[in-house]
Every structure is written in structure tokens, then in C-alpha cells.
N, C-alpha and C positions, 0 to 999 in steps of 0.2 A: 628315878623319875625320867620319863621320856624327854628327849631333847629336841629343840628346833635348831638345826645347825645349818651353816652355809655350805654351798657347793664346794667352796675352797677347803673347808674342813674335812669333807668326805673323800675327796679324790686327790690324786697326785697332781702336781702343778702341770706336768706335761700332758695330762689328759683332760684338763678343765674345759677346753674348747669342745672336745669330743663329747664330754658329758653334758655340757649345756645344750649342744645340738640334740642330744638324745632326749633330754627333758622337753625341749621345745617340740620335738617330733611327737612325743607322748601327748603334749598339750594339743597339738594339731589332730592327733588321733582321737582324743576325747571330743573335740569340737565336731569332727566329722561324724563320729558314731552317735553322739547324744544330741547333735544339732545345736551346738553353742556352748558357751562357758561363761559363767558369771564372774564378777570381780572377786568374789569371796572364795574362790577355789583354793585348795590346799595341795601340797606336794608331800609325798612320803617315800621312804626308802628302807629296805631291810636287806642285809647282806647274806650271801652264802657263807658257808663255814668250811674249814678244813680241820679234820682230826689229826693231831700230831702224835698223841700217845693215849693209851687207854682203849684199845680196840675191843669193843663189845664188853665193856665193864660197867657202863652207866646203868643198864637195866637191872643189875644186881647191887646197886648202891655203891659202886666203886668210884675210882678216881679217873679223871681224864685231863688231857692237855689239848686245847683246841684254840682256834683263832678264827675271827671273821675275816673275810677276804674282800678284795676290791672288785668283786662281781656282785650285782644286787638286782633285786626286783624293785621297780619304782611305780608310783601310782599318782595319778591326777584325780582329785576327789572333790565332790561337792555334797553338802548335806541334802537329805530329802525329808520332807515333812510327813511322808507316809511311812508305815512300818515295813519297808522293803529295802533290800540291798540289791542294787543292779551293778554287777561287776563284769566288765568286759576285758579279758586278757587278750593281748594282740595274738592273733593266729588261732584263737579258740572261741568256742561258742560262749555267749553271755550266760552268766549265772544270775538267776533271779531267786532271791531268798526272802521268804515271808518270815520276819523275825518274831511273829506271834506263834509260829509253828517251829518249835525247836526240838522236836522228837528225832531220835536217831532213825534214819531211813536206810534200810538195807539196799535199796535201789541206787543209793548215792555212794556206796562204798567205793573207795579209790578214785573219787572225783573231787574237783575244786569245790563243788557245792557242799560236799560233806565237811571240808575244812572250814569254809566260811560259817556254815551253820554251827559247827562245833565250837568255834571261837566265840561266836555270839552267845551260845549256851553257856560257855565257860564264864563269860562276863556276868551274865544274869545269875548264874548259880552262886557266884561269889559276891553278889550284892552290888555290882557295878551297874552304871547306866548303859543302856543300849539305845540305838536309834538307826534310822535309815540313812543311806548314802548311795551316790553313784560314783563309780570309779573306773578308770581306764588304766590298765597295768601293762608294763612291758618288762622283760627280764633278759639279762645276759648270763644268768646262772643256768648253765646247761642242765636240762632235765636228764636224770640218770647219770650225772657226772660225779656223784659222790660228794657234791658240795652242798647238798641238802636244799634243793629248790623248794621242796614242800615246806620245810621248816621256815625258810625265808618268807614264803607266801603267808603262812600262819602268823608269823611275827608282824608282817606288814599289816594284815587285817586287824591284829590286836592293837597296833600303834594308831591306826585310823580311829578305831573306837575309843581308844584312850585319849587322844587329842580332841576329837570332835565332841565327846560326851562326858569325859571324866576329868577335864582340865589337866591332862597328863599326870594324874596322881597315882596311877597304877605302876608299880615298880617293874623294872626290866626282868627281875626274877619271876615275879608273878605272871607277867606276860608270857614268859617261856613255859611256865607250868600250865597255863591255859592253852597254849599252843600244843603242848604234848597231849593234853586231855582231848583236844580236837582230833589229833592224829590217831590216838589209841582208840577212842570210843566211837568216833564218827567215821573217820577214814578207814579204820580197820587194820592199821599197821601197829604192831606192838613195839614201838620204838622206845628207847630210853629218853633221857632229858638233855643229853649233850647237844644235839643238833640245835634245838630251840634255844638253849641257854647261850651257846656261842653266838648265834645270830642276834639274840636280843641284847646281850650284855656288851658285846663288841670287844675288839682288841685281842690280845694274846692272853688266855686265861687258863689257870689250873683250877679245876673244880673238884671238890670232894662231895660226893652224893650220899654220904652215910645217912644224913637226914635230908631227904629230898624236899621237905617242906622249907628247910633252911639250909641250903647247900653253902659250903664254904668256898668262896671265890677269891682267888688271888690273881691280880693283873700283873703281867710280866712285861716290862718295857724293853723292847729290843728291836734291832733292825737286822734282818737276815743278811742284807747286802754287806753289812760291816764285817761279816765273817767270810766274805768272799764266796758265798753260795747263793744260788737262786732256788726258790721253792717252785717246783713243777708238779702239775697234775696231768696225768696222761690218760686220755680216754681210749680204752682198748676196744671200744665199739661193741661191747657185749650187750645182750638184751636182758633187761631186768624182769621181763614178763614171766610170770609163773614162778618167781623166786621167793615169794612171801613165805611159803612153808620152810624154805631153807633158813631164812632169817629168823623166823619164829622158833625154829627148833633149838637155836642157841640159848636164848633165855629160858626156854622150857626145860632143856636138859640141865642147865645150871641150877634152876630153881627146884627141879626134882631131886637133885643131889642134896641141896640144902634142906629140903623137906624131910629127908631121911633122918636128919639131926633135929627135927622138930623146930626148925626155923624157916623163915620165908626167903631169905636171900643169902648168897654166899658170903657177903660182907660180914654177916653175923658169925662166921666161922674163921678158921685160919688154915693154912696149908697143911699143918700137921694133922688136922682132923681127917683130911683126905688120905694122907699117907698111912696113918694108923689103922684106917678102915678100908684099905685098898681092895682087898679080896672081896669083901662084902659088897662094896660099891660096884665093882666090875661085874659081879654076878647079877646084881639087881638092875643096873642101868646101862651096862655095856661100856666098852672102853672109851668110846668117843666122848660120852658125857663126863667121864673121869678126866680125860685129857683136857677138855674144855674148862673144867673146874680148876685144874692146875694152872692153865693159862691165865685164868682170872686173877689168881693170887700173885703170880709172877708179874703180870702186866700192871697190876696195882702198884707194886714196888717200883716198876720202871717209870711210872709217871712221876714219882718223887725224884728219881734220879735225873729224869729229863729236866724237870723244873729247876733242880739244884744246879745242874750243869749250865743252863741258860743264865740263871741269876749270877753265876760266878764266871760267865763268859768262857766256859770250858767247852768249846764247840766240838773238839774231838770226842770228848766223853758223851756229848749229846748225840753225835752220829753213831757211836757204838751202841747206845741204847735204842736208837731208831732201828738199826740192823737187828738187834735182839728182838724187838717188837715184831718186825716183819717175819723173822724166823719162827717165832712162837705162833703167830697167826697162821702161817703156812702149815706147820707140822702139828700143832696141838689144838688150836681153835678150829682149824680146817675150814676156812672160809675163802679160799682162793679159787675153788671151783666147786660146782655142785656135783654130788655123787650121782644125781639123777640125769646129768648131762655131761658125762666125762669127756666127750669128744670136743666140747668147747671150753678151752682153757686160756682165754685171752689174757687174763691177769698173769698167769704163769709165764706166758710168752713175753709179756711186757717186762716182768721182773727179770727174766733171763737176759733180754736185750739190755736192760738198764745196767745190770751187773757187768755185762761184757764191756759196755762203753765206759762206765765209771772206773772199772779196773781197780777195785778196792779203795777208791776215793768216794767221797759223798756217801749217800745211803739211799735205799729205796725200800718200799714196803707196800702191802695192800692198803688201800685207802677206804675208810668208811665201812659200810656193811659187808662188802665183799661179794663173792660168788660171780660177779660180772661188774663191768663198769670201769673203775679207775684205779691206778696206782699213784703213789706219791713218791717224789724223789727230791733230794737235796743235792743240787748239782754245782760243782765248782764253776765259777763264772768263766774260767778259761776253757771249759769243756761244754759250755751251754749250747753253742752253735752246733757242734757235732752231735751232742745228745739229742737235741730237737730234730735234727736231720734224720738220725737213725731211727728215732721213734716214729717219725712220720713216714718213713719208708715202709714201715710195717703196718701202721694203723691209719695212714692217710693224712693229707694236709690238714693242719689245724688241730691235730689230735693232742699236741703237747702245749699246755697252757702255762705260761710263766705268771705267777700270781704275786700280788702284794698283800700285806696285812693291813686291814682297815681298823682304825682305832675306835670307831663309833659303831654301835649296834643299830638296831631298828630305831627310826627317828622320824620326826617331821622335818622337812627341808624348807629353809627360808627361801620363799620364791623371789624375794627381792634381791637375793644374791645371784640370780641367773644373769642379769645384765651386768652386774659388777664383775663376775667371773669372765664373761665374754669379752669385756673391755680391758682385761688385765694386760 
């Protein structure tokens, strides 16, 4: 069930003043744009996510290890008595959605309008209540950062509808499934369920998607700083434009191999099925599809190893599996650069620089969908300053983000806690 939480529960103590200022700025933005704000306004937040293990496994019902992070999209909201959603995101044009018209619109593909309409349709199709509202949103989840700004936005809209019109009765899992439906069917991106689930559920989670209707979720309580390492996301400034075919080819190739065995997903098979039929599969689908399928099975096993290592506080074993995951993504999944744009390999440059600075300490890997965007690194705290400096020499100031893990997923925020936090 969606939560209404205080500012102090969502953010670290040293950033409370900054976050309160941010919410108050969003409130001012709402007032300026919509011409005022009533006393019954509401506040909402949904975090970005980081994938830690399970690179491109979720779309074939695999396992993932992910966490929500301390970057989020927030909203100031008021209900509307008419069947429309008016949503203004800072820096973008206003979205105006008629909730009586929930048909998929090809003209809206890859837009915020598509995500909003899709989430509303998901609520209606599942028998939940829908209604109009006005919202002003602002985000510090960088677009194209691999932290899933689109999933955070979907989860935010879902939480607004959940709290305003459903008494917060829709589960975090169901909200994630509705968000994925919006992204797949309306936005036009064939993503798996990991991004939405991590943003919606919150915290550090191991998720088994064997049954996507009832995924198995295990929360893992840990503090990365207790291991003497920081979690970094490095923006290599790659352009995600025109990469949808590259992303889409991964699940398509994996599912094509599965279909050879008269099943829908690789999770319904095992690695030995691929090995015993290697020659036939190579001839029918090509080597890349076979390599990507082998990556799927090995990566699934690694998720278990990663979760086990963390639960047992065996950080060296955790780092070993992170390195293995990065190696497999580079060589077998092949999502570090696009074969259609071989001259631009920012992720590869970033991984090379990271390995050089870390010098066999910590770990680094491609982050998220790949092909462009971000890499992830676990950096010993005594190397953090040097690591950040070297990364930003290559990719520019502000490219290296040091993140924290957020324990709470998408939620309504207690507006009464704003003054409390400011005066702490």
C-alpha cells in the first residue's frame, strides 16, 4: 500500500534543508503556473533506480538486483472536478490528457503524454478509480542517466491516482505493473519490469520475475558506506536517440531463441538447452542471439550470488560478481556500444578509465540498458576524490554522481513535515 511519509524519512539528514527548499520551489512553481494553490494540495515523490545485477534479464522473466536512489521526481497536486489531467513538468510543455479518451495514440509515442494516458488506462483496465488533477513536477533524476527517469515519472502518476482516488489501496507491485504497461503499450518502449518495480517498491531489492504477475521480492538491508565504498553513476554523455532498435533487439533475440524450443521466455529453459543445440541455434539465429541467451542464464545465477554476498556481508565476493556481470554484458550481451554507431563508444571509454583509476579495487560495469549513457562503479572511499576527478576530466564537470540508497519507493509526502524538517 502506498505510504504518506515525512521529508525526514525520504532524505538524508544533511540534505533536508536543500530538499525542503526544493519542495517549496515546486510549490511556488505550481502557484505561478496555475495561478494559485488551495489548502488541500498534496505532495508526491517517486525515486529513480539503479540496477546492480541482472542486466537485461527481466524481460525474459529473470532475476534482478536493484535499488531506489536518492534522486527523485516530485509533484505538487490538486484534484480537478473535470475529467482532465493537466501536468506541467518544469522545463517542458504542459500535458493535457482527457481521461475519457484512453486510446493508444501513435502521435504520442515517446512522450510524457503517452506515459500519463497509459497509466490512467492501466488503472481503468484493472478496475481502479480514475479522476482529474493538476500537477506541477520537477526532477533531479537526469534524463538518459540510466536511473530510469521514465519509470519514476510513471510511478509518480500512479501514486497520485492511487492516493487521490483509490485510498492508497493499490499495491506497489501493481503500480509497477501498470507503469510498465504504460511504457510498453503507450510510450512504445519494450522494457521489462525491473525499472518500475525498483522505483515503486523502494530500497534494495532482489526480484525474481519468473511469474511477472506475482514477482518474488526480497528486501536487503545494507549500507554501502559500511563497506568503505561509494556507489557512483557516471554519465558518459552519450545520446540515446535512435537506440530503441538496439534495446529492442535484445529481448527479441532472446525470445526468438526461446521460441525455437516452443516456449515464450528463456526462463522456461536452462543453459544446457542452449549448449546441446548450439549448432542449430547458431545457424538459425546467428551467434549474437546465442551469446545473449548464454548471458541471460549466467547473469541470473549472478543475481543469486550478489544477494547472498550482501546478506552475508561478503563485499569482496559482491565486487567479484559485479566485475563478472560487467564482463558478460560487454562480451556476450554486447550492449556497451551500438554496432550501428561504432565510432561512439563512450561507455567503453568510461569503463577503461574506471578500471585504470580503481586498479583492481572496487568494480565497474555498464549500467541499465546500455549502448549509451551511464556506467556504474563501486569506489573505495579513499579513491573517491581521484575517481571523480578523473571521470570528470573525460566527461565534464558533474558527470560523476555519488548516490545514496533510498528505502522508500513511490509515495505521498506529508506536507506538514516541510516546516518540521526546515526547523530541525
